[in-house]
N, C-alpha and C positions, 0 to 999 in steps of 0.2 A: 549408675548411668554411664554409658560408654562416652569416650571423648567426643565423638561426632554428635551424639544426642545432647551432650552438655553444651557444646558450642551452639547448636541450632536452637536450643531452648532459650538462649539469650535474645533471640529475635522476637520482640514483643510489640513492634510498632503497629501492626494491624490491630492487635488487641487494644492498644491505647486509643487508636482512632475509633474503634468500635464503641468503646466506653463513652466517647464524646458524642456518639450518635451520628458520626460523619463519614463512616466507612463507605467509599463510593464504588467498590469493585464487586464483580461476580453478582451483580443485580440480576435476579431471575426474571426472564421474559416468558410469558405464558401464551404467546401468539406468534404469528408470522412476523417477519422483519419488514414492516411496512412503515408508512409515515406516522401511523398511530399504532402503538403496541399496548399490550396488557401487562401490568405489573401489579401483583397482589390484587387482582380483580379490578384495577383502576386503569382507565384509558389515559395514555401518556403520549404526547407528541415526541416522535423519535428524531432527534438531531445529533445522534451519535453513531450513525451507521455508515459503513463504507459502500453501501449498495447504491452507487451514484446513478445508475440507470433505473433503479427501482424495480428490478426484475425478479426478485426472489419469490414473489407469489404470483407471477404472471401465469395465466392458465396454460399457455403454450409451453412454457418452461416445465410446469408440473406434469403436464401430459407426456412430454418427451422423456422425463425421468421415469415415469410409470411404465411407459412402453419399453424402455431400455431394461428395466428390472424384469419385465415379463419375458423378454428375449434372452437376456444374458445372466439373470440372477442378480444377487446383491453385491458380489465381489469377485475378484479374479484369483484369489488364493495363491498369489505368486508375484514375482517381480516382472517388469517389462522384459528383462533380459532372458527370462526363462519361459514360464508358461503364462505370463500375465499380459501378453499383447493381444488385444482384440482388433477386429477390423474397424471398430468404431474409434479406437485410439489412432489408428493410421489416418482415418478420415479427418479426425480432429486436427492432427498435426498438419495435414495438407491445407486445411481451411485456415489455420492460424498463420502458416507461412504466407498464404495469399493475403491475409488480412493486414499483416505488417510489412508485406512486400519484401520478404526474404526468401532465399532458396529452399530452406528447410527449417523445421521446428521439431522440438522434442518435448514431450509432456512429462512432468514430474508429479509426485503425490501432493506436494504443497509448494507454495511460492518460496517459503523459507528454505526448503530443500533444493530449489533451483540454485539459489545463491551459494548455499553450502556445497553443492555438488559441482558447480561450474567453476567458480573462482579458483579454488585450490587445484582443480584438475588442469586448467590451462596455464597456470603459473608454477614456477619451481624455484629451486635454490638459485640465488643470484639475480632473479628477476625482480621487478618492482610493481607494486600495486599502489595506485594513487587514489585517495578517497577525499570526498568532501566531508568535513567534520560532522555534518548533519545527516550523512547517509544512514539508511535503515540498519537496525540491529542485526539483521540477517547477513548483511554485507560485512559488518564488523566481525561477526562470529566466523564468517567464511575465511577472512584473512588470517584468523588464528590457526586454521587448518593448513595454511599454505606455508611453504618454506621461503616465500618471497619476502623482500623487505617492504614494509608498509610505510607509506608517507601520507600524512594528512595535511590538507590545506584548509584555510579559513573558508567559511561558507560562501560559495560563489565568488571567491577572490581569485581572479584569473592571474593576477601578478604573482601571487604566491605559488599557484599551480605551475606557472612557467619557471619560477626559480627552482622548484623541486624537480621538474623535468630536466633542467640543465644539469642537475647533480647526478642524474641516472647514467649508467653505462649505456652509451648509444648502441651497443651491440646486443643488449639484453631486451627481453620482453618488458614493455612498460604498459600496464593495463590501467586505464582510468575508468573507475566505476562510480557512477553517479545516479542518484534518484532523478527521474524525469520531473515529477512533481513531488516536492518534499512533504512527507506525510503529516508533519506537525505544523510547519510554518505556512504551507499552502502556496509557496512560490515555486517558480519553474527554474530548472537548471539553465545556466548560460551555455546552452549546447553549441550555438554557433562559434563562440570563442573557444570552447573545449575542443571542437573539431579542428579549428585552425591550429591550435597548439599541438594536437595529436599528429596532424600532417607535418608540421614543422619539425617535430622531434621523433617521428616514426613510432608513435604510440598507438595502442588499440583502445577503442572506446566501447564500453558496455553500459547500457542505460537500463536501470530498473524502472519499469513502467507500471508497477503495481497500481499506483494511484492515477495514472494517466490514460490507461486503456479505457475506452468508452467516454473519456472526458475531453481530450484534446486531439488534434490531428484530423486528417481526412476520415470521416465516418467513425471517429473515436479511435483511430489506430495508433495514437501515441505521440510521444515527444519528438521523435525524429521526423515523423510526418508533419507535425505542427510547424517545424522550422524548415521543411523541405530538405532534410539532410539524411533521409533513409539510406541512401547509398554510401554515406560517409560514416555511419554508425555501424560498428562491426557486429555487436551482439545486442539483441533486444530481449529483455526479460519481462514477463508479465505474470499476473496471478489471476485465478478464477474466482477468488472469494470476495471480490468487490463488484465491479460492473457486470461481471459474467455470472454471478448468482450461484456459484458452486464452490468446490474446494479443489485446489490443485494449482499448478503453475506450468510455465513453459519457457524455453529459451529458443530464440530464432537467430539464425545466422546463415553463413554459406554452407554448402554441402560438406566440405572437408572438416570444418569446425564441428558441425553437428555429428558427423561420423566419429570424430575423435572423442567427443564428450560421451556419446552413446556407448562407447566401449571402454571408457575409463572412469566415469563418474560413479563414485561409491554410493551416493544417495539415490541414484537411479538403479544401479545394479542390485543393491541390497535392501530396497524398499518395495513393498507391494505397490502395484499400479493403482491409479485412481479408479474408482468404481464406475461401472457402466452408466449409472445414473448421473454421475458428475460429468462424464464425457458427453452424454446426450444433452445435458443441461447447457453446457457451454456451446455446443453446436446450435442449439435453439436460440441462445442469447445472441450469438453472432449474427444470426439471420434477422432477429428483431432489430438489433442496432443498425444493421445494413438497410432494412426496409422501413424503419421508422426514424428518419433523421430528426424529426420534430422533437424527439426525446432529448437529444443533446441541446437543441435550440432552447427548449424549456428550462433545462438545467442551467444554461448560461444566463437566461433572462432572470431567473430566480437568484442566481449568484450575484449578478451585478446589482440587483435590488437590495439584497441582504448586505453586501459590502458597503454600499453607499449609506444604508440605514444605520449600520453599526458605527460608521465614521461620524455620521451626523449626531449620534447620541453621545459621542465623545469617548468611545471605547478604543483602546490601543489594539489594532489588528495587524500590526507589522506590515510586511510587504506582500501579503497574500494577493493572489490574482486568480484563484481557483475556487471550486466549491468547498475547499477546506479553509475555514475561517478561524484563525486562532484569536482568542480574546485574552490578552495578557493581563493577568491579575497581579503577578509579581509578589505574591504572598501566599505561602502554603495554606495557612489556616483560612484565609478569605476564599481561596479557590475551593477548598472542601466545603465551606459553609454555603457558598453560592451554588455549588453543584447540588447539595442536599436541598436547599430552599427551592431551587428550580424544579427538582423532581417532585417536591411536595406540591408545587403549583402546576404540575402536569407537563414538564418539559425535561426530556432526557438528553443530557450532554455528557461528554467525557472530560474528566479533569486530568491534567498532566502536572504532577508535582514532583518535588525532589524525593529520591535521588535521580529520577529519570531525567530531570533538568535541574539547573541550579535554582536556589530558592528565589532569586530575583528574576527568574524566567518562567515561573509557573503560569499555566494558562488553562483555559477551557477551550476544547476543540469542538467547534460548531460545524457540522457536516450536512451538506444538502444532497437531496435526491431529485431526479427529474420529475418525480411524482409529487413533490411538495407543492402545495398551493401558496399563493400570495397571502391568503387569509391565515394559513398555518404559520407562515413566517411572521406575519404581523402579531399574532398571539405571542409567539416566542419573544419578539422584540419588545413587546409591552412588559413582559415579565422581566427581561433583562434590564430595561430602563428602571422599573420600580425597584428591583433588588440591588441594581448597581448603585443607585442613589442611596438606598438604605445602608449599604455597606461602604459607602464613600469611595467606590471604585470610579464612578463618574460624578460629575457635579452639574 
């Protein structure tokens, strides 16, 4: 056995959890991503999806994808930089820029690739990148590709952020990158204060709106819109794999910034462009979100109901204020047991355990869609109450 194989063979944690019958990952879904899914032939309530607008099986969305395949085929067989730019990509970028009210936008193959391709492209040696400690993994990985100095501040702690900004060379680029809505804790970045500090210290602000698009802001246009700070935020990043029901991502900013990224970002230049079906799907999703504002209203009505209900049951849900509701279990084994017991009783949720988080921060991530009904939420709440008491998570 070679050195690499010998090293990797020592990783047996998944096998250990499987033997306990508690392995919670790669669960196979046999249906569309709706509020009810099929797993091993059994109907299960889905509370683990990022499809906040509930659009993945919308008939207009599916028809748009079908028509795009009929016109353009299934793929582009090249990068945007060379032979992979279609007119539908340009149309999508125009619509995205209009949606988030920026001068221009640029579409990438995935949301992860947006951060990997943008952050190291616009920062260099002797520059500074300032991160919230709970920023998404794609942001963390992107900083490892940059020669800039990386400074982390405690979650939403603006005093620490200011101390770090004071340490930066005033003549160098200072890029503050922050999640708009934090994907695990469900709270919102303190963008008003971040913008104030950015103006005070001549820093640039980039917001990752992966979980905010379709959820907050005017017609779901994101965190900057939510706070009325669109003109003050320099770069807005978003993904298509959540509210927009497809796969891909984008960055929006001023013309000069997008022009520079377009000609320097390696994840754009050296990756194949998104499929015609994905582009058409996002265009259709943007239209539906624009024309059906009641979807966002329903999402928030359900969110407020679920948050109040979990609190009344005695669950620790932290400081969430969005459709992402973390239920802190603070025990690895109990988190896995509760996840398995819930699935057995017909409720799908996602566990977050160590080493992704510390052992005393383990949680179950309960996510809502605009298409969830109050009755479905009530069923899930009943299961959580019953099992929470059995496992002595609540009293």
